[in-house]
N, C-alpha and C positions, 0 to 999 in steps of 0.2 A: 909417582908413579905404582898406579893402582895392579894387585897383584894378580897373574896371569895376562896382563899385557905389556907384550913388546913395544919399546919406544923405539922411533924411528930413528933417534940421535944418540949418542952417546950421552951420557952424563957429565960429562966435562964442559961438553955444550951445552947440558940443559943448567948447569950454575951460571955458564958464563952467561947464558940470556936471561937469568933473572939476577943476575947482578946488576943487571946494567938498565934492559931492555923496560921494564917496566915504568922505572921512574921516566924514562925521553918517552915513551908512549905515552903516558897519559899528562903530561908536563906539555909536548907540545898541543897534545891536543885540546888539554885547557886550555891553552892560551889561541887558539884557532875563536874560542867562543869567552876569550876574556871578558864581556858586558853581560856574562849570564842570562842573556835571554832566551837561548835554547832552555836555560835550568843550569843545576852541577853537574858537572863530568861524575857517570854512577860507575863506568866502564868501556876499555877499549876491547875491538874485536880486531885480531890479526888475521888474515885468511893466506893460507900458504898452500901449496900446491896438493899435500893431504891431511893436512889439518889444520883447524880453526883454532885457536887462541885466546881467550877471552883474558885480559887484565885488568883487575881490577882495584884500587886501594881497601884497604881494611886497617882500621884503630892507626895502629904505626908500621904497618908494613905495606907489602902486597898478594895477593893471592889472584896465579893465574893459572889456566883449568883449560886442557887442548882436549879436543875431542875431535874424531873422525869427520870427515869433511862431510861426510853420507848423515851424520847427527847430529850435527853442531846445530841448525836450528833448531829440531822439537828441544834437543840435550838444555840447552842458554835459556828458551824459553821455561823450561823446568824449572832450572836451577838460579835464575837469575833474582827471583824473591829472597830465597835465602842466601845468596851473595849482598843483596841489599840490606838484609840486615845483619850482616855483619862489619859491614862497612859503618852503619850508625852506632 
């Protein structure tokens, strides 16, 4: 959570999401592309009513970044190169 930004969800819900959702999302999507014809999975973007959430595997864990819907396209385009560097 960034300083000065109010979360749409309580901390308990954020924690619950981070305990289970990243592995579930990335594993499910990777299974859909099991033959790697599309390449290695780099991240998953989940679209909610108010925010988009990017989930990516990084080293031995996951990184989740949420962005307001209006800012998501530009924000993810900007940060994706840095996220990919963390993943390798």
